[in-house]
C-alpha positions as CSV (number, residue, x, y, z in Angstrom):
1,X,50.0,-48.3,-12.9
2,X,51.4,-49.6,-9.6
3,X,51.3,-53.4,-8.8
4,X,48.1,-53.5,-6.9
5,X,46.2,-51.4,-9.6
6,X,47.8,-53.7,-12.2
7,X,46.6,-56.9,-10.4
8,X,43.1,-55.6,-9.8
9,X,42.6,-54.3,-13.3
10,X,43.5,-57.8,-14.7
11,X,41.3,-59.4,-12.1
12,X,38.4,-57.3,-13.3
13,X,39.0,-58.5,-17.0
14,X,40.5,-55.2,-17.9
15,X,43.8,-54.6,-19.7
16,X,46.5,-53.1,-17.3
17,X,49.7,-51.6,-18.4
18,X,51.4,-55.1,-18.1
19,X,50.5,-58.6,-17.4
20,X,50.9,-59.0,-13.5
21,X,53.4,-61.6,-12.4
22,X,53.5,-63.7,-9.2
23,X,55.2,-66.7,-7.6
24,X,55.5,-68.6,-4.3
25,X,58.9,-70.1,-3.5
26,X,59.6,-73.2,-1.4
27,X,62.4,-73.0,1.0
28,X,65.3,-74.3,-1.1
29,X,64.4,-72.1,-4.0
30,X,64.2,-69.1,-1.7
31,X,67.6,-69.7,-0.3
32,X,69.0,-70.1,-3.9
33,X,67.2,-66.8,-4.8
34,X,68.9,-65.1,-1.8
35,X,72.3,-65.9,-3.3
36,X,71.4,-65.0,-6.8
37,X,70.1,-61.5,-5.8
38,X,72.9,-60.8,-3.3
39,X,70.3,-60.7,-0.5
40,X,72.1,-63.1,2.0
41,X,71.1,-60.7,4.8
42,X,67.5,-61.9,4.5
43,X,66.3,-64.6,7.1
44,X,67.6,-68.1,6.3
45,X,64.4,-69.7,7.7
46,X,61.3,-67.5,7.0
47,X,57.9,-68.8,8.0
48,X,57.3,-72.0,6.2
49,X,54.0,-73.7,5.4
50,X,53.0,-77.4,5.2
51,X,54.1,-77.5,1.5
52,X,57.5,-76.0,2.3
53,X,56.3,-72.7,0.8
54,X,57.8,-69.6,2.5
55,X,56.8,-66.1,3.2
56,X,58.9,-64.1,0.7
57,X,60.3,-60.9,2.2
58,X,59.1,-57.6,0.7
59,X,62.6,-56.7,-0.3
60,X,62.9,-59.8,-2.5
61,X,59.6,-59.4,-4.0
62,X,60.6,-55.8,-5.1
63,X,63.9,-56.8,-6.4
64,X,62.4,-59.7,-8.4
65,X,59.8,-57.3,-9.9
66,X,56.7,-59.3,-9.1
67,X,53.4,-57.7,-8.2
68,X,51.8,-59.8,-5.3
69,X,52.4,-60.5,-1.7
70,X,51.3,-63.9,-0.6
71,X,50.5,-64.2,3.0
72,X,50.3,-67.7,4.3
73,X,47.9,-69.0,7.0
74,X,48.6,-69.4,10.7
75,X,47.4,-72.6,12.3
76,X,45.6,-73.0,15.6
77,X,46.8,-75.2,18.4
78,X,44.8,-78.3,19.4
79,X,45.3,-81.5,21.3
80,X,46.5,-83.0,18.0
81,X,49.3,-80.5,17.4
82,X,52.8,-82.0,17.9
83,X,56.3,-81.6,16.6
84,X,58.9,-84.3,16.2
85,X,62.7,-84.3,16.2
86,X,63.0,-85.3,12.5
87,X,60.9,-82.3,11.5
88,X,57.6,-84.2,11.0
89,X,54.6,-82.8,12.7
90,X,50.9,-83.5,13.5
91,X,48.6,-80.5,12.5
92,X,45.6,-79.3,14.3
93,X,43.3,-81.6,12.4
94,X,45.2,-84.7,13.5
95,X,47.0,-85.2,10.2
96,X,50.5,-86.5,10.5
97,X,52.9,-85.0,8.0
98,X,56.2,-87.0,7.7
99,X,59.2,-85.1,6.6
100,X,60.5,-87.0,3.5
101,X,63.6,-86.7,1.5
102,X,63.4,-86.2,-2.2
103,X,65.9,-86.0,-5.0
104,X,68.5,-83.2,-5.0
105,X,68.8,-83.0,-1.3
106,X,65.4,-81.4,-0.9
107,X,62.4,-82.5,1.3
108,X,58.7,-82.4,1.5
109,X,56.0,-83.4,3.9
110,X,53.9,-86.5,3.0
111,X,50.7,-87.5,4.8
112,X,50.7,-90.7,6.6
113,X,48.3,-92.4,9.0
114,X,45.1,-90.5,8.3
115,X,43.3,-89.8,11.6
116,X,39.8,-90.8,10.5
117,X,40.9,-93.9,8.7
118,X,39.1,-96.1,11.2
119,X,36.0,-94.0,11.6
120,X,32.9,-96.1,10.7
121,X,29.9,-93.8,11.6
122,X,28.7,-90.3,11.8
123,X,28.9,-90.7,15.6
124,X,32.7,-91.2,15.3
125,X,32.8,-87.8,13.6
126,X,30.8,-86.2,16.5
127,X,33.2,-87.6,19.1
128,X,36.4,-86.5,17.3
129,X,38.3,-83.5,18.7
130,X,38.0,-80.8,16.0
131,X,40.0,-77.5,15.8
132,X,38.8,-74.4,17.3
133,X,38.2,-71.8,14.5
134,X,38.3,-68.9,17.0
135,X,41.7,-69.7,18.3
136,X,43.5,-66.3,18.4
137,X,46.8,-67.9,17.4
138,X,45.3,-68.1,13.8
139,X,45.5,-64.4,13.3
140,X,48.5,-63.5,15.6
141,X,50.5,-60.8,13.9
142,X,48.5,-60.9,10.7
143,X,47.1,-57.3,11.0
144,X,50.5,-55.8,11.7
145,X,52.1,-57.6,8.8
146,X,49.3,-56.8,6.3
147,X,49.1,-53.2,7.4
148,X,52.9,-52.9,6.8
149,X,52.6,-54.3,3.3
150,X,49.7,-51.9,2.5
151,X,51.4,-48.9,4.1
152,X,55.0,-49.4,2.7
153,X,54.4,-51.0,-0.7
154,X,52.0,-50.9,-3.6
155,X,51.7,-54.7,-3.8
156,X,48.5,-56.6,-4.2
157,X,47.9,-58.8,-1.2
158,X,47.0,-62.5,-1.9
159,X,45.9,-64.0,1.5
160,X,44.9,-67.5,2.6
161,X,43.2,-68.1,5.9
162,X,40.9,-71.1,6.2
163,X,41.8,-74.4,4.5
164,X,40.1,-76.9,2.2
165,X,36.9,-78.9,2.6
166,X,37.0,-81.8,0.1
167,X,40.8,-82.1,0.1
168,X,41.0,-82.0,3.8
169,X,38.5,-84.8,4.0
170,X,40.8,-86.7,1.8
171,X,43.7,-86.2,4.2
172,X,41.7,-87.1,7.2
173,X,40.3,-90.3,5.6
174,X,43.0,-91.4,3.3
175,X,42.8,-91.3,-0.5
176,X,41.6,-94.8,-1.2
177,X,38.9,-94.8,1.6
178,X,37.7,-91.3,0.8
179,X,37.1,-92.1,-2.9
180,X,35.1,-95.1,-1.8
181,X,33.2,-92.9,0.6
182,X,32.0,-90.4,-2.1
183,X,30.6,-93.2,-4.1
184,X,29.4,-95.9,-1.6
185,X,29.2,-94.1,1.7
186,X,27.7,-90.7,0.8
187,X,25.9,-90.0,4.0
188,X,29.1,-90.2,5.8
189,X,30.9,-88.2,3.2
190,X,28.4,-85.4,3.3
191,X,28.6,-85.4,7.2
192,X,32.4,-85.1,7.1
193,X,32.5,-82.4,4.6
194,X,29.7,-80.5,6.4
195,X,31.7,-80.6,9.6
196,X,34.9,-79.3,8.0
197,X,32.9,-76.7,6.0
198,X,31.4,-75.1,9.2
199,X,34.8,-74.9,10.8
200,X,36.3,-73.3,7.7
201,X,33.5,-70.8,7.4
202,X,33.9,-69.7,11.0
203,X,37.7,-69.5,10.5
204,X,37.2,-67.1,7.6
205,X,34.7,-65.1,9.6
206,X,37.0,-64.6,12.6
207,X,40.1,-63.8,10.6
208,X,38.4,-61.4,8.1
209,X,36.9,-59.5,11.0
210,X,40.5,-58.7,11.9
211,X,42.2,-58.2,8.5
212,X,39.6,-58.4,5.7
213,X,40.0,-54.8,4.7
214,X,43.6,-55.5,3.5
215,X,42.8,-58.5,1.3
216,X,42.8,-58.1,-2.5
217,X,42.5,-61.8,-3.4
218,X,41.5,-64.5,-0.9
219,X,42.9,-67.8,-1.9
220,X,40.6,-70.7,-0.9
221,X,43.2,-73.3,-0.1
222,X,43.5,-76.2,-2.4
223,X,40.7,-78.4,-3.7
224,X,42.7,-80.5,-6.2
225,X,40.1,-82.1,-8.5
226,X,42.4,-83.4,-11.3
227,X,45.1,-85.9,-12.0
228,X,47.6,-85.3,-14.8
229,X,45.5,-87.1,-17.4
230,X,41.9,-87.0,-16.1
231,X,39.6,-85.6,-13.4
232,X,39.6,-87.3,-10.0
233,X,35.9,-88.1,-10.2
234,X,33.0,-88.0,-12.6
235,X,31.2,-84.7,-13.1
236,X,28.1,-86.5,-11.9
237,X,29.7,-87.4,-8.5
238,X,31.2,-83.9,-8.2
239,X,27.9,-82.3,-8.7
240,X,26.0,-84.5,-6.4
241,X,28.4,-85.0,-3.5
242,X,31.2,-82.4,-3.6
243,X,29.9,-79.2,-5.2
244,X,27.2,-78.4,-2.6
245,X,29.8,-78.1,0.1
246,X,32.3,-76.2,-2.0
247,X,29.5,-73.8,-3.1
248,X,28.5,-73.2,0.5
249,X,32.1,-72.5,1.5
250,X,33.0,-70.3,-1.4
251,X,29.8,-68.2,-1.4
252,X,30.2,-67.7,2.3
253,X,33.8,-66.7,2.0
254,X,33.0,-64.2,-0.7
255,X,30.1,-62.7,1.1
256,X,32.2,-62.4,4.3
257,X,35.2,-60.8,2.5
258,X,33.0,-58.3,0.7
259,X,31.8,-56.9,4.0
260,X,35.4,-55.5,4.4
261,X,36.5,-55.1,0.8
262,X,33.7,-55.2,-1.8
263,X,36.3,-55.2,-4.6
264,X,38.2,-58.2,-3.5
265,X,38.3,-61.5,-5.4
266,X,38.1,-65.1,-4.5
267,X,40.8,-67.6,-5.9
268,X,40.6,-71.3,-5.9
269,X,43.6,-73.6,-6.3
270,X,42.9,-76.8,-8.0
271,X,45.6,-78.8,-9.8
272,X,45.3,-81.2,-12.8
273,X,42.9,-81.9,-15.6
274,X,39.9,-80.0,-14.3
275,X,38.3,-78.6,-17.3
276,X,35.0,-80.5,-16.7
277,X,34.6,-78.7,-13.4
278,X,35.4,-75.1,-14.4
279,X,31.8,-74.1,-15.2
280,X,30.7,-75.5,-11.9
281,X,33.5,-73.5,-10.1
282,X,32.3,-70.4,-11.8
283,X,28.9,-71.2,-10.6
284,X,30.3,-71.6,-7.0
285,X,31.5,-68.0,-7.2
286,X,35.2,-68.5,-8.0
287,X,36.7,-65.4,-9.6
288,X,40.3,-66.6,-10.1
289,X,41.4,-70.1,-11.0
290,X,45.0,-71.3,-10.1
291,X,47.2,-72.9,-11.2
292,X,45.8,-73.7,-14.8
293,X,48.3,-76.5,-15.2
294,X,49.4,-76.4,-18.8
295,X,50.7,-79.9,-19.0
296,X,47.6,-81.6,-17.8
297,X,45.1,-83.1,-20.2
298,X,42.6,-80.8,-21.9
299,X,44.0,-77.7,-20.3
300,X,44.9,-76.1,-23.6
301,X,45.4,-72.4,-22.7
302,X,43.8,-71.0,-26.0
303,X,40.7,-73.2,-25.5
304,X,40.3,-72.3,-21.9
305,X,40.5,-68.5,-22.7
306,X,37.9,-68.9,-25.5
307,X,35.4,-71.0,-23.4
308,X,35.9,-69.4,-19.9
309,X,37.9,-66.2,-20.3
310,X,34.8,-63.9,-19.8
311,X,33.8,-65.5,-16.6
312,X,37.0,-66.4,-14.7
313,X,40.6,-65.1,-14.3
314,X,43.5,-67.3,-14.8
315,X,46.5,-67.3,-12.4
316,X,49.5,-69.5,-13.2
317,X,49.9,-71.4,-16.4
318,X,53.8,-71.5,-16.7
319,X,54.8,-75.1,-16.8
320,X,56.6,-76.3,-13.8
321,X,56.9,-79.9,-14.7
322,X,59.3,-79.5,-17.6
323,X,59.9,-76.0,-18.9
324,X,60.9,-74.2,-15.7
325,X,63.0,-76.9,-14.1
326,X,64.6,-78.4,-17.3
327,X,64.0,-75.9,-20.1
328,X,66.5,-73.7,-21.8
329,X,66.1,-69.9,-21.6
330,X,64.7,-70.0,-25.2
331,X,62.1,-72.5,-24.1
332,X,61.1,-70.4,-21.1
333,X,60.8,-67.4,-23.3
334,X,58.6,-69.3,-25.6
335,X,56.4,-70.6,-22.8
336,X,56.0,-67.1,-21.2
337,X,55.2,-65.5,-24.8
338,X,52.7,-68.2,-25.6
339,X,50.9,-68.0,-22.3
340,X,50.6,-64.1,-22.6
341,X,49.4,-64.5,-26.2
342,X,46.7,-67.0,-25.3
343,X,45.5,-65.6,-21.9
344,X,46.4,-62.0,-21.6
345,X,44.1,-60.2,-24.3
346,X,41.3,-58.4,-22.6
347,X,42.9,-58.9,-19.2
348,X,42.0,-61.7,-16.9
349,X,45.5,-63.2,-16.6
350,X,48.0,-63.2,-13.7
351,X,51.1,-65.0,-14.8
352,X,52.8,-67.3,-12.4
353,X,54.5,-70.7,-12.2
354,X,51.9,-73.4,-12.2
355,X,52.4,-74.3,-8.5
356,X,54.6,-73.4,-5.6
357,X,58.2,-73.4,-7.1
358,X,60.0,-76.7,-6.2
359,X,63.7,-77.1,-5.5
360,X,64.5,-78.4,-9.1
361,X,63.8,-75.0,-10.5
362,X,66.8,-72.7,-10.6
363,X,66.6,-69.1,-9.3
364,X,68.1,-68.0,-12.7
365,X,65.2,-69.5,-14.6
366,X,62.7,-67.7,-12.4
367,X,64.4,-64.4,-12.8
368,X,64.3,-65.0,-16.6
369,X,60.7,-65.8,-16.5
370,X,60.0,-62.4,-14.8
371,X,62.2,-60.5,-17.3
372,X,60.2,-62.1,-20.2
373,X,56.9,-60.9,-18.6
374,X,58.3,-57.4,-18.3
375,X,59.5,-57.6,-21.9
376,X,56.6,-59.2,-23.7
377,X,53.6,-58.6,-21.4
378,X,53.0,-54.9,-22.1
379,X,49.6,-53.9,-23.3
380,X,48.3,-53.8,-26.0
381,X,49.5,-57.5,-26.5
382,X,51.0,-57.9,-29.9
383,X,52.9,-61.2,-30.2
384,X,51.9,-62.5,-33.6
C-alpha cells in the first residue's frame, strides 16, 4: 500500500499493511529536525500558524517516513488584522496573540485582551466587525500546493480550513466570562456561537469549492472540551448549549466536503478528558478523533477502543507530556507498542504525537517513534 491507501484504509476501519503515522512540528522542533536529517537546505522559516506549527516540506515528510501532509489554513484580512514589532499580532477576529517566551528559549502565542470581553448584549454582536468568509486570501495558493502534493506524492492530505465555534467564542469572550455565559447568559452564548458558526460554514463552502477534491481528511479546528483531569463542562450543559452549534457546523462541513470527495473524512481536535462527550461527537458526524490524550483522566486507550472503536477512528495517542519529551528510547518503544496493541486491531488508528510537537521534544525521539511504528505496526498486529 502507499501512504494515502494506508491512511484511508485505517480511516475506514480496515486493516492496512501498517499503522499510518503522522506528526505536526512546531518551529523549533522543525529546525532541530532539519539538522538531524541533514536537510539544512530546507527553508528556515516555513509558513507558521497561530500555535507555532509549521508546514513541513514534502522532502522532510518522505525522509521521516510519515504518511500524511498537513496543510494549515490561511487567514483573511480584516480591520482587526495587525502585526507588531515583537512578533505579536491581532487576527482577523480581533483576538490579540502576544508572543510569549517559554522555557528552553522557545516561544508561544498567548491570548490577551479578548475583543468581546465588554460586550453586554446581542446588539453588540451585530455591531461588531466580523471576518469576511469569502476573502480570496483565504485560499491563495492552496490549489497549487495541494495539486503538487497529489501529483508528486502518494501522501494523504489532512487539511484545515475554517476554524472553531465554541473555542473561538472562548477566545473572543475570555475564558472566565465565557464559562459564565454558557450557564447564566445562554441567549447571548447561542447568539455568539451562531454568528461564528455561519462564518465558519461559509468559509468551508468557499474554500472547498476551490480544493475539496484534494482533501482526504478535513480537520475541524480545535474544540477543546477537556482539562487534564475532567471535562470543561457538564454533559448536560454541553448537550443543551454547545452541541447544537457543533452539530450544525460538523454536518455542514461533511456534506460540503462530500460534494467534492465522497470518501473523505471529518476529524475533530479536542484535548483533555473528553470521554463523556465522545458519543455526542460521533452523533455530530465526527469520523476521526484527535489527539486522544493518553495522560488525561479516563482516556484509557483499551477502554476507548472497546467502547467507541467501531464508530470512530483515533488519531494521536502518543504521550507528549512525559514520554516523548522526557522518556528514554525504551519508554518510547513501550508507548508506541502499547498504543498499537490497544488501538490498531481492526484498523481505525492513525498514530501521532498527542498534539503539535513542542520544543521540549527532541528530533531524535520523534525519529525513534516513527521507527517503532515501522517495526511494530505491521498487520496483522501481534504484540502479546
